Structures are given as structure tokens and as C-alpha cells.
C-alpha positions in Angstrom: -0.2 0.2 0.0 1.2 3.3 -1.4 -0.5 6.6 0.1 0.2 10.2 -1.4 -0.2 13.7 -0.3 -0.5 16.4 -2.9 -1.4 20.1 -2.4 -3.8 22.0 -4.0 -2.6 25.0 -5.5 -3.6 29.4 -6.0 -2.7 31.5 -9.1 -2.1 35.2 -8.6 -1.1 36.3 -11.9 -0.7 34.9 -15.3 -3.7 32.6 -15.2 -4.4 31.8 -19.3 -1.2 32.2 -20.2 -0.6 28.5 -19.4 -2.7 27.0 -22.2 -0.6 25.5 -25.1 -2.5 27.2 -27.6 -1.3 30.6 -26.0 2.5 29.6 -24.5 3.7 27.3 -27.7 3.6 30.3 -29.4 3.9 33.4 -27.1 5.8 31.6 -24.0 3.5 31.8 -20.5 4.1 32.7 -17.2 2.3 32.3 -13.8 2.8 33.6 -10.7 1.3 30.9 -7.7 1.9 28.6 -4.8 0.7 25.0 -3.3 -1.4 25.6 -0.3 -1.5 23.6 2.6 -5.0 22.0 1.5 -4.3 18.1 0.5 -5.7 15.9 -2.0 -4.8 12.0 -0.3 -4.6 9.1 -2.8 -4.1 5.2 -1.2 -3.4 2.8 -3.6 -3.3 -1.0 -3.2 -2.7 -3.9 -5.5 -5.2 -6.6 -5.4 -5.2 -9.7 -4.9 -6.8 -12.2 -7.2 -9.3 -13.4 -5.3 -12.3 -11.5 -5.8 -15.2 -10.8 -8.6 -13.5 -7.8 -10.2 -9.9 -6.6 -10.8 -10.7 -2.7 -9.7 -12.0 -1.1 -7.0 -12.5 2.5 -7.2 -13.4 4.6 -4.2 -14.2 9.0 -5.1 -17.7 10.3 -5.1 -19.1 6.8 -6.9 -17.8 3.3 -6.0 -16.6 1.4 -8.6 -16.0 -2.6 -9.1 -14.7 -3.2 -12.5 -12.8 -5.9 -13.8 -11.6 -4.3 -17.2 -9.7 -0.7 -17.1 -12.0 0.2 -20.1 -15.1 -0.1 -17.7 -13.7 2.7 -15.3 -15.2 5.7 -15.4 -13.3 7.8 -13.3 -10.9 9.4 -16.3 -7.8 10.0 -14.5 -7.7 6.4 -13.1 -8.5 4.9 -16.3 -5.9 6.4 -18.5 -3.3 6.9 -15.5 -3.5 2.6 -15.3 -3.6 2.6 -19.0 -0.4 5.1 -19.3 1.5 3.1 -16.4 0.9 0.0 -18.5 -0.3 -2.1 -14.7 -3.6 -4.1 -15.2 -2.8 -5.7 -11.9 -5.7 -4.9 -10.0 -5.6 -1.8 -7.9 -7.9 -0.7 -4.8 -7.7 3.5 -5.7 -9.2 5.8 -2.7 -9.3 8.9 -2.4 -10.0 11.6 0.4 -9.9 15.4 -1.1 -9.7 18.1 2.3 -11.1 20.8 -0.1 -14.7 20.3 -2.9 -13.6 19.4 -6.3 -14.5 21.5 -9.3 -13.6 24.5 -7.6 -10.5 25.7 -9.2 -7.8 24.6 -7.0 -6.1 22.5 -9.3 -7.9 19.5 -7.6 -8.1 17.7 -10.3 -4.6 17.8 -11.5 -3.8 17.2 -7.7 -5.5 13.6 -8.3 -3.4 12.6 -11.8 -0.3 14.2 -9.5 -1.0 12.2 -6.7 -2.3 8.8 -8.4 1.0 8.9 -10.9 3.1 9.5 -7.8 1.5 6.2 -6.4 1.7 4.1 -9.0 5.5 4.9 -10.2 6.1 4.1 -6.2 4.3 0.8 -6.6 6.8 0.1 -9.1 9.8 1.1 -7.5 10.2 3.6 -9.8 12.7 7.2 -8.9 10.7 9.9 -10.6 11.2 13.7 -10.4 8.3 16.1 -9.0 8.6 17.9 -12.6 8.4 15.0 -14.7 5.5 13.7 -12.4 3.8 17.4 -13.8 5.2 16.7 -17.2 3.2 13.0 -17.4 0.2 14.7 -15.6 -0.2 17.1 -18.6 0.4 14.4 -21.2 -2.7 12.6 -19.4 -4.9 15.2 -19.0 -4.2 17.1 -22.4 -3.6 14.0 -24.8 -5.3 11.0 -23.1 -8.2 12.3 -21.4 -8.0 15.1 -24.1 -9.6 17.8 -21.6 -8.9 21.6 -22.2 -6.9 22.4 -19.6 -3.6 24.6 -19.1 -0.2 23.4 -17.2 0.3 25.1 -14.1 -2.0 23.1 -12.3 0.3 19.9 -12.6 3.8 21.9 -11.7 2.5 24.0 -8.9 0.7 20.9 -7.2 3.7 18.4 -8.6 6.5 20.9 -7.1 5.0 22.6 -4.5 6.2 26.0 -3.0 5.6 29.6 -4.0 7.6 29.7 -7.7 7.1 31.8 -10.6 6.8 29.1 -13.5 7.8 30.1 -17.3 6.3 27.8 -20.3 8.4 28.2 -23.4 7.6 28.0 -26.5 10.3 25.5 -27.3 8.0 23.3 -24.8 10.4 23.5 -21.7 9.4 24.4 -18.6 11.5 26.3 -16.1 10.4 26.8 -12.3 11.7 30.1 -10.5 11.1 29.1 -6.4 10.5 32.5 -5.0 11.9 32.5 -1.4 10.8 34.2 1.4 11.4 34.7 5.1 9.4 32.8 8.2 8.0 36.4 8.8 7.4 37.7 5.1 5.7 34.7 4.3 3.1 34.9 7.5 2.8 38.5 6.4 1.8 37.6 2.9 -0.5 34.5 4.5 -2.2 36.9 7.0 -3.8 39.4 3.8 -5.0 35.7 2.1 -8.2 34.1 2.0 -10.4 31.7 -0.2 -14.3 32.1 -0.2 -16.2 29.6 -1.9 -18.8 31.1 -4.2 -20.7 27.8 -3.7 -20.7 27.2 -7.4 -18.7 23.6 -8.8 -18.3 24.0 -12.5 -16.6 22.0 -15.4 -12.9 23.5 -15.7 -12.0 22.4 -19.2 -15.7 24.0 -20.5 -15.3 26.9 -19.0 -11.6 26.7 -20.7 -12.9 25.5 -24.3 -14.4 29.0 -24.4 -11.3 31.2 -23.7 -9.0 28.5 -25.9 -10.8 29.0 -29.2 -10.7 32.7 -27.9 -6.5 33.0 -27.9 -6.4 34.4 -31.2 -8.3 37.4 -30.6 -7.2 38.4 -27.0 -3.5 39.0 -27.5 -3.5 42.2 -26.2 -5.4 41.2 -22.6 -3.2 37.9 -22.4 -0.2 40.2 -22.8 -1.2 42.3 -20.1 -1.8 39.0 -17.9 1.8 38.1 -18.6 3.1 41.4 -18.1 1.3 41.7 -14.3 3.5 38.0 -13.4 6.6 40.5 -13.1 4.9 43.7 -11.5 3.4 41.1 -8.8 6.6 39.2 -7.8 8.1 42.7 -7.5 5.5 43.6 -5.1 5.6 40.8 -3.6 9.6 40.7 -3.1 8.7 44.6 -1.2 6.0 43.5 0.6 3.6 46.4 -0.8 0.7 44.8 -0.3 -1.5 47.5 -0.8 -0.5 47.4 -4.5 -0.4 43.8 -4.8 -4.0 43.9 -3.6 -5.0 46.7 -6.1 -2.4 44.5 -9.1 -4.6 41.3 -8.4 -8.2 43.4 -8.7 -6.9 45.1 -12.1 -5.8 41.5 -13.5 -8.9 40.1 -12.4 -11.0 42.7 -14.3 -8.8 41.9 -17.6 -9.5 37.9 -16.8 -12.9 38.1 -16.5 -13.5 39.9 -19.7 -12.2 37.6 -21.9 -15.2 35.7 -22.5 -18.9 35.8 -21.0 -18.4 32.5 -19.2 -15.3 33.5 -16.7 -18.0 35.3 -14.5 -21.6 36.1 -13.6 -23.6 37.9 -11.7 -23.2 35.7 -8.6 -19.4 35.6 -8.7 -19.8 39.6 -9.4 -22.1 40.2 -6.1 -19.2 38.1 -3.5 -16.7 40.2 -5.2 -18.4 43.3 -4.8 -19.6 43.3 -1.4 -15.8 41.9 -0.3 -14.5 45.2 -1.9 -17.6 47.2 0.1 -16.2 45.3 3.7 -12.5 46.1 3.0 -11.0 43.4 0.7 -8.2 45.5 -1.5 -8.8 43.0 -4.6 -9.0 39.1 -5.8 -10.0 37.3 -8.1 -11.5 33.8 -9.1 -9.3 30.8 -8.8 -8.7 28.9 -11.8 -10.3 29.2 -15.2 -13.5 30.7 -14.1 -17.0 30.2 -13.6 -17.2 29.3 -10.0 -15.1 27.5 -7.3 -13.0 29.5 -5.1 -12.6 33.4 -5.0 -9.1 34.4 -3.7 -9.3 37.4 -1.5 -6.7 40.1 -0.5 -7.4 41.7 2.7 -5.7 44.5 5.1 -5.2 42.0 8.5 -6.9 45.0 10.1 -10.1 44.3 8.1 -10.0 40.6 7.9 -12.8 40.1 10.0 -15.6 42.7 8.6 -14.9 41.1 5.4 -15.4 37.2 6.8 -19.0 38.6 8.6 -20.1 40.3 5.5 -19.5 36.9 3.4 -20.7 34.8 6.8 -23.2 32.5 4.4 -20.2 31.3 2.4 -17.3 28.9 3.2 -14.2 30.6 4.2 -10.7 29.1 4.4 -7.5 30.6 5.4 -4.1 30.0 3.1 -1.0 28.6 4.3 1.6 27.8 1.8 3.0 24.5 1.4 6.5 24.2 -0.2 6.9 20.0 -0.1 4.8 19.5 -3.3 3.3 15.9 -3.9 5.0 13.1 -1.7 4.7 9.9 -0.7 3.7 9.9 3.2 3.6 6.1 3.6 4.5 3.0 1.7 4.3 -0.6 3.1 6.5 -1.8 1.4 4.3 -5.0 0.2 3.7 -5.0 -3.5 2.5 -7.4 -5.2 4.6 -6.7 -8.2 
């Protein structure tokens, strides 16, 4: 048995420039971090004593004989990709809801790949796990997803990630002192909009409009440079305002990214003291990130007290195997 723990992620600037339709021509850049909320996956080889070969427990319960019968797309395609059909018991527990903009799907794919490599005794880098997850999601499942989620959840930490036109990926870790980190975290809060959505469907519309949104995407990418400078300078007011400006650009890309409910939540937050914020992920729902002066945090929380709120702590470890029994049937 192997248990993996893979963090979720939030991005601050550059979202949208990590889609291959953009970065393979222009390059892309994202400033984001993994957070201390996790997806746990337990993977155990099954002995051939049962009427079914694979047991998968997620929001559904699957007991099937063949890989093609597996409904969970990531489980099905990861097992096919790994070329391993001996039979597995795969169970997952997530600390935050799926389809919420925090890279939950990619965290699952990364964590399952990590578990499978562990069962097979393979040594693989976190970046290579991210690249494998990108391949599974984009080429095998054929989802309209970007590349930042896989990198940030696999590698962990606060990073600037560069996607090069030559298809290479460069990770530039951003190091903060403990006090600087805690100060930054004190300004961050996640609020769940209550809307679950299919990120691939929202992203597909944006991808189709990529060529018509060159100016906006260049502005979004430029915000990464400015955001990194403000973060390192602890210019929190300017950082929050830049988040607001970047969100206004992002929400203008397509009508699928925001809606009256999301706009209402954001306006309430601003009216009660938030400096800025943005919807996390492709858009359409999920979690909203708010950037708040710590002195006004309580009044912002009170104004949004009907919504699930999550304090943010930065993670530094990325995906990892937290338990390995060493008793693998293969």
C-alpha cells in the first residue's frame, strides 16, 4: 500500500497564459503557490481472489474487471499509461471540494502517478510527474486544461513558472523569510462561491478566443513581473490592487468566466474592506481569492459569513509519498 499527499494550488498572476494554444507561440508565465490543503490517494494492489479486478472509491464507487470499464477518467488513463492492469484498490480523500478552481483534478492525477511509480519502484522527479500529468490530462483524457496546476501541485512551493515556446518548463522558486511568509498569508483568504463547474468547458471557450485576446493575455503575463516585485517588496496594497486589475482583464476574456453571483460576492468583499482578489482557476465558479488588509479581515469575513471561508497557508513540499508499506505484489 502507498499513500500520497498532493497539495492544491492557487495562482496570483498569469492564468490563461499556461494554455498550450498561447504559450507554444508566445511563451507563458504564472506566479502561484501550493497550499496546505491536500488530496490523499491510497493505492493498493489487489490479489486475484475477487469477482472484480479494480476497486475505485471517489464520489462514486466502482468495482470493475477491465480498465475500459473505469468511469473516473484520470484513474482509467493513468493505469493505461502506466501499462499496469494487475488490479488495484484506489481510494481518494480531498480536503476541499472538486471542481473548485484549486487544481483538484490535477492534484489527483499527479498523486495517482506518484503512487503508481512508487508501487513500481520507480524514481521520478516532481517536474517529470507534472509533465506526465499534463500528458495524461491534455492528450489522453483530452481535457481543455492548462499546465500550471500540474506543475504547482507536483513541485510545491511559491513559484514563478515559465512555459517556453520550445515546450520546456522552468520553475523559479521564490524564497520568503518566515515573517514575510506569515505577513503575506495574513492577507489571503479563500471564499467558496458555492458554484461547482467543469473547468475544461469554461477553458475551451477561452482557448478558442486566444487569437482574439492577444493584448489582454500580454497584459496578464506582464502582471507576473509586477506582482513578483510587489510581493518581494511587501507592497501589499499595490499587490492587492494589481490582483483586482488583472481580474478585470481576465473576466473580460469570455462571458463564461464570471456571472452576477460571482460579481456580487466580489463587490461585497470590496465594499467591506478587501483590497482586491480574483476567481481561482478557469472561472465560472469555485473559490475566490481575496486579498485583505489584516485589520479589516474580520469585517470581510462577517460580510461573507454565509459562504465557506478558508484561511491560506503556503505549502513547500509538493506531492509526496507519506506511507509505503513496502508490500507490493508486483
